N, C-alpha and C positions, 0 to 999 in steps of 0.2 A: 368705126368703132374698133378700138384695140381690145385684144383678149388675153387674159391670164388663165392658164390651165393649172388646177390643183389636182395632183395624183396621190392616191393612196391604194390600199389593197382592195378593200371591198366597195369603195365609193358609197359608204353607208354612214360613216362616222366623222372622221377628221376633215377630209376633203370637202364633204358636203357643208359642214360648218364653215369652213374657210370660204367656200363659194358664196354662201349666204351673207357672211360678215362683210365680205369684199364688196358684193353687189349692193348691200345696204349702204355702206360707207360711201362708195363712189356716187351713188344716186343722190345722197344728201349733199354732197359736195359739187354735184353737177359736173363730174369728170367723165369724159366719154370712153370709159373702159367697161368691160364686162367680164365676169368670171364664169367659167364652167369647170366641172370636175368629172374625173373619170377614175376607174379602178383597174388595177392590174390582175385581180383575181376575184372578180365579183361573185363567183360561185362560193367563195368562202363566207360571204355575208348571209344572214338569215334570209331565206326565200320569202317568208311571209311578211317582212317588214321592208320598206324602202328607205327609211331614215331611222337612224339610231334614236331610241328614246332619250339618250344622254344629249344628243345634238339637239333634238327638239326641245328639251328642257332648258338647255343653255341659250338657245336662240330666244326663247321666251324671257329669260332672266335679263338678256341684253335688249329686249324689246325689238327684236329683228323678226319680221314675218317670215314664216316657213316658205312662203311663195318666193323668197329671194334665192332659193335653191331649186334645182330641177325636181320634178315630181317622182323621178325613179332613178335607181342606180344604173350606171352605164359603164360598159367595158372600154378601155382605152383603145383607140385605133390610130393608125399612121396618120390619117387626115387631121386628127385632133392635134397631133404634135406639129404638123406642118402649118396649120392655120393659127396657132397660138403665137402671140408676140412675146410672151413670158411663160415659162414652164417651171412649176415648183412641185417637187414630190415631198411628201410630209416627213419622211424620215430616211436618211441615207443608209443607215444600217439595215433597215427593213427593205427598202425599195431599190437600192442600186443594183443588186443581183437580179432582181426581177426585171428591171429595165434592161440590163445587159442580155438577159435571155430572150426578152420579147422585142425590144427596140434598141439593139446595140449601138446604132449610130447616134442615138440621143442620150444614152446612159451617162456619158462623161460631160455633157455640155449643159444639162439642165441644172437648176438650182435645187439643193436639198436642205430642208429644214430639219430640226432635231426634236420633232414632236413624236414622243413614244405612244405606241398603242397600249391598250389595257394589258395585254398579255406579256408586255415587256416591263411591267411594274409601274405604270402611270395610273392615275385616277382620271375620271372624266373631267373633274374640275381643273386638274393640273394640265392635261392635254388640251382641253378646249380653251382654258384661260390663256395658255401659252399661244395657242393658234390665234386667238383674238388679238393679243398684243403684236404678234408677228404681222397680222393683216394690216392693223393700224399703222405700224411702222412701214410696211411696204407702200401703203397709199401715200403716207405723209412724207416719206423720205426718198421714195423712188418714183412712184407713178406721177405725183404732182410735178416733179422735176422733169420727167420724160415729156409730159404734155406741155 
């Protein structure tokens, strides 16, 4: 089973939505890939919630079960980077410096999307809608070809 790793700041919102959307999509297509997600600063996400209400609501609107994502947020570790076949951080402006500080050997070799967080002027509909489109493109244009 090949793995794709989605990285964001808190592992609470965008990366968890991407993980669920990817897992749901590849299962429907019977593709032997699996997504997991991690955060570079999970302490920044609310302690009392493990998944953003925006992510939960968008998953429901796409009819994607919440069970397609992990049950809790998790911090990024070196082993996660070493075991992933593909690594995607949700936004280069936001995450490249964090990657340089924490995992410098991976900062310039991973893929970065341009999915802005709420504090950078995005809305949940914009950010998660764009994430969904990018996940579908990833599966259909890249993952299917790799397999």
